[in-house]
C-alpha positions in Angstrom: 103.5 105.4 101.8 106.2 107.9 103.2 103.4 110.5 104.2 101.3 108.1 106.0 104.3 106.7 108.0 105.4 109.9 109.0 101.7 110.9 110.0 101.6 107.7 111.9 104.7 108.5 113.9 103.8 112.0 114.5 100.4 110.9 116.0 102.0 108.8 118.5 104.4 111.6 119.5 101.5 113.9 119.8 99.4 111.3 121.7 102.1 110.8 124.2 102.4 114.6 124.8 98.7 114.8 125.5 98.8 112.1 127.8 101.6 113.7 129.9 99.8 117.0 129.9 96.5 115.5 130.9 98.2 113.5 133.7 100.0 116.6 134.9 96.8 118.4 135.6 95.4 115.5 137.5 98.5 115.1 139.5 98.6 118.9 140.2 95.8 118.6 142.7 97.8 116.1 144.9 101.6 115.9 145.6 103.6 116.6 142.4 107.0 115.9 142.0 109.3 118.6 140.1 110.4 115.7 137.7 106.9 115.0 136.6 106.3 118.8 135.8 109.5 119.0 133.8 108.5 116.0 131.8 105.0 117.4 131.1 106.3 120.6 130.0 109.0 119.1 127.7 106.1 117.2 126.0 104.6 120.4 124.7 108.0 122.0 124.0 108.6 119.1 121.7 105.3 119.4 120.1 106.0 123.2 119.4 109.3 122.2 117.9 107.6 119.8 115.6 105.4 122.7 114.5 108.4 124.8 113.7 110.1 122.0 111.6 106.7 121.3 109.7 106.2 124.8 108.6 109.8 124.9 107.6 109.6 121.7 105.4 106.4 123.2 103.9 108.3 126.4 103.3 111.1 124.6 101.5 108.6 122.7 99.6 106.8 125.8 98.1 110.0 127.4 97.4 111.1 124.4 95.1 107.4 124.5 93.5 108.3 128.2 92.4 111.1 126.7 90.2 109.4 123.5 89.1 108.8 122.5 85.4 107.8 119.1 84.1 105.1 116.8 84.5 106.8 114.2 86.8 108.4 116.8 89.3 105.2 118.9 89.3 103.4 116.1 90.5 105.8 114.9 92.9 106.2 118.5 94.5 102.5 119.0 94.7 102.2 115.5 96.7 105.1 116.9 98.8 103.4 120.1 99.7 100.0 118.4 100.3 101.7 115.8 102.8 103.7 118.8 104.5 100.2 120.6 104.8 98.8 117.3 106.6 101.8 117.0 108.7 101.5 120.8 109.8 97.9 120.6 110.5 98.6 117.4 112.8 101.2 119.5 114.9 99.0 122.2 115.3 95.9 120.4 116.5 98.4 119.0 119.3 99.1 122.4 120.8 97.3 123.5 124.1 95.3 126.1 122.4 91.8 127.0 121.6 91.0 127.3 118.2 91.0 131.2 117.9 94.8 131.5 118.5 95.4 129.2 115.5 92.9 130.4 112.9 95.0 132.3 110.6 97.9 129.9 110.7 95.8 126.9 110.1 94.0 128.8 107.4 97.2 129.5 105.5 98.2 125.8 105.7 94.7 124.7 104.4 95.1 127.3 101.5 98.4 125.9 100.5 97.5 122.4 100.7 94.1 122.9 98.5 95.9 124.8 96.0 98.7 122.0 95.7 95.8 119.6 95.7 94.0 121.3 92.8 97.1 121.2 90.6 97.7 117.4 91.1 95.7 116.6 88.1 96.9 119.5 85.7 100.6 118.6 87.0 100.2 115.1 85.6 99.1 116.4 82.3 101.1 119.2 81.5 103.3 120.6 84.6 103.1 124.0 86.1 102.2 126.9 84.0 104.5 130.1 84.9 101.3 131.6 86.7 101.5 128.3 89.0 105.1 129.2 89.7 104.3 132.6 90.7 101.5 131.5 92.9 103.6 129.2 94.6 106.4 132.1 95.2 103.6 134.1 96.7 102.8 131.2 99.0 106.5 130.5 99.9 106.9 134.2 100.9 103.9 134.0 103.4 105.3 130.6 104.8 108.8 131.9 105.3 107.5 134.7 107.3 105.5 132.2 109.3 108.4 130.0 109.7 110.7 132.8 110.7 108.0 134.1 113.3 107.6 130.5 114.9 111.5 130.0 115.0 111.6 133.4 116.9 108.7 132.2 119.5 110.7 128.9 119.8 113.8 130.8 120.8 112.0 132.9 123.2 110.6 129.6 124.9 114.1 128.1 125.0 115.4 131.3 126.8 112.6 131.5 129.1 110.9 134.7 127.7 107.9 132.9 126.9 106.3 129.9 128.8 103.6 127.3 127.5 100.1 127.7 128.6 99.7 124.3 129.8 100.8 122.5 131.9 102.7 125.3 133.3 99.7 127.5 134.2 98.5 124.7 136.6 101.4 125.0 138.6 102.5 128.6 138.5 100.8 131.9 137.7 102.3 133.8 134.8 101.7 137.2 133.5 99.5 137.0 130.3 102.1 138.6 128.0 104.5 135.8 128.8 102.0 133.1 127.5 102.9 131.5 124.3 99.2 131.8 123.3 99.2 135.4 123.7 102.4 135.6 121.4 100.4 133.5 118.9 97.6 135.6 118.8 99.9 138.8 118.0 101.6 136.6 115.2 97.9 135.8 113.9 97.1 139.6 113.7 100.2 140.0 111.5 99.3 137.2 109.2 97.5 138.6 106.4 95.7 136.0 103.8 94.0 138.6 101.8 96.5 138.3 99.0 95.9 134.5 98.8 92.2 134.8 98.3 92.4 133.8 94.7 94.3 130.6 95.5 91.6 129.3 97.7 89.6 126.9 95.7 87.2 125.7 98.5 86.8 122.7 100.8 89.4 123.6 103.2 89.5 125.1 106.7 90.3 128.4 105.5 87.3 128.6 103.1 85.1 127.2 105.9 86.0 130.1 108.2 85.4 132.8 105.6 82.1 134.5 106.0 80.8 137.4 104.1 78.5 138.4 107.0 80.0 136.8 109.9 77.6 136.8 113.0 77.7 139.7 115.6 79.4 139.3 118.9 76.0 139.4 120.7 74.6 136.5 118.3 77.8 134.6 119.2 77.5 135.2 122.9 73.7 133.8 122.6 74.7 130.6 120.7 77.5 130.0 123.3 75.4 130.5 126.3 72.7 128.1 124.7 75.3 125.6 124.2 76.6 125.7 127.8 73.1 125.9 129.2 74.4 129.3 130.7 73.0 132.9 131.0 74.6 135.4 128.3 75.6 137.7 131.2 77.9 135.1 132.6 80.1 134.7 129.6 83.2 136.7 129.4 84.7 137.5 126.1 88.3 136.4 125.5 88.9 137.1 121.8 87.0 138.0 118.5 88.8 137.5 115.2 88.4 139.6 111.9 86.5 136.7 110.6 83.9 136.7 113.5 85.3 133.6 115.4 84.7 134.6 119.1 86.1 133.0 122.3 84.2 133.3 125.6 85.1 131.9 129.0 82.9 130.7 131.9 84.1 129.5 135.3 87.4 128.1 133.5 85.6 126.9 130.4 86.5 128.1 127.1 84.1 127.9 124.1 84.8 129.3 120.5 81.8 130.1 118.1 83.0 130.7 114.5 81.8 133.7 112.0 79.0 131.2 110.8 77.4 130.4 114.1 79.2 127.0 114.6 80.4 126.0 118.0 83.9 124.9 117.2 85.2 123.8 120.5 84.8 123.7 124.4 87.6 123.1 126.7 87.8 122.9 130.6 90.6 123.0 133.3 88.7 121.8 136.3 89.7 118.8 138.3 87.4 115.9 137.8 87.0 112.9 140.2 85.7 109.4 139.2 82.2 108.5 139.6 79.9 107.2 136.9 80.4 104.2 134.6 81.8 104.3 131.2 78.3 103.4 129.9 76.8 106.2 131.8 79.4 108.6 130.4 78.9 107.6 126.7 75.1 107.5 127.1 75.5 111.2 128.0 77.7 112.0 125.3 75.3 110.8 122.7 72.3 112.3 124.4 74.4 115.8 124.3 75.2 115.2 120.6 71.8 114.3 119.8 70.6 117.4 121.1 73.0 119.3 118.8 71.4 117.5 115.9 73.9 114.5 115.3 72.1 111.3 115.4 73.7 109.2 113.1 77.4 108.5 114.5 80.0 105.7 114.4 82.4 105.7 117.3 86.2 105.8 116.3 87.6 105.7 119.5 87.4 106.3 123.3 89.8 106.9 126.1 89.2 107.3 129.9 91.5 109.7 131.5 91.5 111.5 134.9 87.9 111.3 135.2 87.0 112.2 131.8 85.8 109.8 129.0 87.1 111.1 125.6 85.0 109.9 122.8 85.5 110.4 118.9 82.7 109.9 116.5 82.5 110.4 112.8 79.3 111.0 110.9 77.5 108.8 108.4 76.9 109.6 104.7 74.2 107.4 103.3 75.0 104.9 106.0 79.0 104.9 105.5 81.2 106.4 108.1 83.2 109.5 107.0 86.7 109.3 108.6 87.4 113.1 108.3 83.9 114.4 109.5 84.1 113.9 113.0 83.3 115.2 116.6 85.3 114.7 119.7 83.7 115.0 123.0 84.7 114.5 126.5 82.0 113.9 129.6 83.3 114.2 133.1 82.8 111.3 135.4 81.6 113.2 138.5 78.8 115.0 137.2 78.1 113.7 133.6 78.7 117.2 132.4 80.3 118.4 129.0 84.2 118.6 129.7 85.4 119.0 126.1 83.9 119.5 122.5 85.6 119.8 119.3 83.6 120.0 115.9 86.3 121.8 113.8 86.8 118.9 111.4 83.0 118.5 111.0 82.4 122.2 110.4 85.4 122.2 107.9 84.8 119.1 106.4 84.2 118.8 102.4 81.0 118.1 100.9 80.9 114.4 100.6 81.4 112.9 97.2 79.4 110.0 97.4 81.3 108.0 95.0 80.0 104.3 94.2 81.7 101.3 94.2 83.4 100.4 91.2 84.9 97.1 92.4 83.2 94.3 94.2 84.6 93.4 97.7 85.8 90.2 96.3 87.8 92.0 93.9 89.1 94.4 96.6 90.2 91.5 98.8 92.7 90.5 96.0 94.7 93.5 97.1 95.4 91.9 100.6 98.7 90.5 100.9 99.3 86.6 101.4 100.6 87.0 104.8 97.4 88.5 106.6 94.2 86.7 107.7 91.0 88.7 107.2 89.1 89.4 110.3 86.2 91.8 109.1 85.3 94.1 106.4 83.4 97.5 106.3 83.3 100.5 104.1 84.5 104.0 104.8 85.0 107.4 103.4 88.8 108.6 103.9 90.6 111.7 103.1 93.4 111.5 100.4 95.6 113.9 98.3 92.8 113.3 95.6 89.9 114.2 97.8 87.5 112.0 99.9 87.6 108.2 98.5 85.2 105.4 99.4 87.3 102.4 100.5 86.9 99.0 101.7 88.3 98.7 105.1 89.8 95.4 106.0 90.6 94.4 109.6 93.6 91.7 109.3 95.7 89.8 111.6 99.4 89.2 110.1 101.4 86.0 110.7 103.5 87.7 113.1 100.6 88.9 115.3 100.4 92.4 113.9 96.8 93.8 113.6 96.3 95.9 110.5 93.7 98.0 109.0 93.9 97.9 105.3 92.1 100.5 103.1 91.6 99.6 99.5 90.0 102.2 97.2 86.4 101.1 95.9 87.1 102.7 92.6 90.5 101.4 91.5 90.9 98.4 93.7 94.2 99.3 95.0 95.5 99.8 98.5 95.1 103.6 99.7 96.2 103.1 103.2 97.7 100.7 105.9 97.3 101.4 109.6 99.2 99.0 112.2 97.0 99.3 115.3 
């Protein structure tokens, strides 16, 4: 419950930071006061501070695990590490970077979370073995280096040596070496995960980005051009990682293709004016996604901001939405063109478990508290510390007017998560 509450609070903070930054870009094309700029910049500075805090807490949890014995504490510390990894990944996702600046960092966090997850069951049975404690010490040493590096970058931001990429670049031109993204790329180059390969059990972001034979830069360019409907010669290479991930730029639009040939993200910076209706924008989004092979989708959310309709869809498995397997897309209202795209969660989603319902919907309803009124029900696959779980999703209204989404595990009949809308 603590993990979910913490994650919920962080999501609110990062959503606010994102809104501030997007609003800053729109106002930049008109008359902008210095107060607004300072507010927008503070949003991302606060977010980066949360990244530092999250990695520090993960480092401390890994350090404790290196000395943990006994079944109860072993299970508890694994849950703490997994929760810290979820929080750290959430903070990273809120930073104004393309995927390539964070590939190694996110990969390490995924390895740590995956390793803790694999030990949850064994920890319940016999506690950590000495080899487990040694592995946690190895993970801690990497986490400590990462935390120290991020803390150093935070200090440089505070004293003005580094500036955040967005929204400051919208207002002022800066030397590339003073940008936080450039500093993050240098940090990424120094973060060696080769010693952790044995700890990566699969089904993580890190394993999804490891390719024995990554595609060539030319093939990545070809895929990027095809995705954007452009000529290969028009794309400018920005970065290529050791794992084959390549970033290209075209007229202010960045696109990232991973070593397996998957388009991970697209981001644009141009000013967009209002024009088309919401229905037209969503139709364009679905049409684009269908061309990419996504036909069975369930809409999770939509938001209209500064001339762009941002939509989030999750894919279906045997007709049931998979919450962790999602696609984000933004469509510009002036020309119905692609403004943003993020398929990272889909590309790195684990194989769906396809678990069956062990309890009926009537039995699952017994897990609802007496002070709520059921509005609707559905089923959904969600991510948890024990992997992907099939759940009944109950939309409810509380006596005090709160709107809730209560997820009940379809296998155990117990509440798994509560979201307050």
